C-alpha positions in Angstrom: 0.0 0.0 0.0 1.4 3.4 -0.9 1.0 6.6 1.0 -0.4 9.6 -0.9 2.0 12.3 -1.9 2.0 15.3 0.4 0.3 18.4 -0.9 2.6 20.2 -3.4 4.0 23.5 -2.4 3.2 26.5 -4.5 6.0 27.5 -7.0 6.1 31.1 -5.9 7.5 31.9 -2.4 5.5 34.1 0.0 5.8 37.7 -1.3 6.1 39.2 2.1 9.1 37.0 3.0 10.9 37.4 -0.3 14.0 39.7 0.0 14.5 42.5 -2.5 10.8 43.1 -3.3 9.4 46.6 -3.0 6.5 46.9 -0.6 3.1 46.8 -2.2 4.1 44.4 -5.0 6.0 47.0 -7.0 8.6 44.5 -8.2 12.3 44.3 -7.6 14.1 47.4 -6.4 16.9 48.8 -8.5 20.2 47.1 -8.1 18.8 43.8 -7.0 19.2 42.1 -10.3 22.4 41.7 -12.3 22.8 43.7 -15.5 21.6 42.2 -18.8 25.0 42.3 -20.4 28.6 42.4 -19.2 30.2 45.7 -18.8 33.3 44.7 -20.8 33.6 44.3 -24.5 36.2 43.0 -26.9 38.4 40.0 -26.5 40.2 39.1 -23.3 43.3 37.6 -25.0 44.8 38.3 -28.4 44.2 35.5 -30.9 47.1 33.6 -32.3 48.1 34.4 -35.9 46.5 32.3 -38.6 48.6 29.4 -39.8 49.6 29.5 -43.5 48.0 26.9 -45.7 50.8 26.4 -48.1 54.4 25.1 -48.4 57.1 27.6 -47.8 60.1 27.7 -50.1 62.5 26.1 -47.7 60.6 22.8 -47.1 60.0 22.4 -50.8 63.7 22.9 -51.5 64.7 20.4 -48.9 62.3 17.8 -50.3 63.6 18.4 -53.9 67.2 17.9 -52.6 66.4 14.7 -50.8 64.5 13.3 -53.8 67.4 14.2 -56.1 70.0 12.5 -53.7 67.9 9.3 -53.5 67.5 9.3 -57.4 71.3 9.8 -57.8 72.0 7.0 -55.3 69.6 4.6 -57.0 71.0 5.3 -60.4 74.5 4.9 -59.1 73.6 1.5 -57.6 72.0 0.4 -60.9 75.2 1.4 -62.8 77.4 -0.4 -60.2 75.4 -3.7 -60.4 75.5 -3.8 -64.2 79.4 -3.6 -64.4 
């Protein structure tokens, strides 16, 4: 057997006991609520610079040199084996 739920409490608190309300139901007194927006604007930290989306000249030159050295080495090995 279950016991019935207790009577639900009303969602609004007692207006006379709520701090910050003006007497007579006039609403909230000035300064009781936070401002709608922050008082600061802009960014807090500078953003890092954007990364470039291409190959620079130095990495391309290094890749070309490595490919050329590998090609020369392979050609040299092929010539040495055929002798």
